[in-house]
C-alpha positions in Angstrom: 4.0 -15.6 2.8 0.7 -17.2 3.7 -1.8 -18.0 1.0 -4.4 -16.4 3.2 -2.5 -13.0 3.1 -2.5 -13.1 -0.7 -6.1 -14.2 -0.9 -7.0 -11.2 1.3 -5.6 -8.6 -1.2 -6.7 -10.4 -4.3 -10.3 -10.9 -3.4 -11.0 -7.4 -2.1 -13.9 -5.6 -3.7 -13.5 -3.2 -5.3 -10.0 -4.1 -6.5 -7.2 -2.0 -5.1 -3.7 -1.9 -6.6 -1.1 -3.9 -4.7 2.4 -5.3 -5.3 4.5 -8.2 -4.3 8.2 -8.3 -3.5 10.1 -11.6 -4.0 13.0 -13.1 -2.2 15.3 -12.3 -5.1 14.4 -8.6 -4.9 12.0 -8.5 -7.9 8.7 -6.8 -7.5 5.5 -6.8 -9.5 2.7 -4.2 -9.1 -0.8 -5.2 -10.0 -2.6 -2.0 -11.0 -5.7 -3.6 -12.4 -7.5 -7.0 -12.0 -6.7 -8.3 -15.4 -2.9 -8.3 -14.6 -3.5 -11.0 -12.0 -4.1 -14.7 -12.6 -4.0 -17.8 -10.3 -5.5 -21.2 -9.7 -8.0 -21.4 -6.9 -5.4 -22.7 -4.4 -3.1 -19.6 -5.0 0.0 -21.8 -4.7 1.3 -19.7 -7.7 0.2 -16.5 -9.2 0.7 -14.9 -12.6 1.5 -11.3 -13.4 0.4 -10.2 -16.9 1.5 -7.0 -18.6 1.3 -5.8 -22.2 4.0 -8.2 -23.5 5.0 -10.3 -20.6 3.6 -13.0 -18.3 5.5 -14.0 -15.1 4.8 -17.0 -13.0 5.4 -16.3 -9.3 5.6 -19.1 -6.7 3.9 -17.8 -3.6 6.5 -19.3 -1.4 9.0 -16.7 -2.9 6.8 -13.7 -1.9 8.3 -11.9 1.1 6.1 -8.8 1.1 2.8 -7.6 -0.1 2.5 -3.8 -0.4 -0.4 -1.5 -1.3 -0.2 1.3 -3.8 
């Protein structure tokens, strides 16, 4: 997945929910902006939920989908 593809969905205003599917089949759905974190270069992203934080290497993202 290209960093520019990820940047496109992350920086949309207003925020719209989206999800990512990884090469291992895992998927994470970002339903609000505070669930998302990343350094400026977006080489990795973070998914935050109530009691979990997951680091996702963007090279493992095979699909971005919208909710």
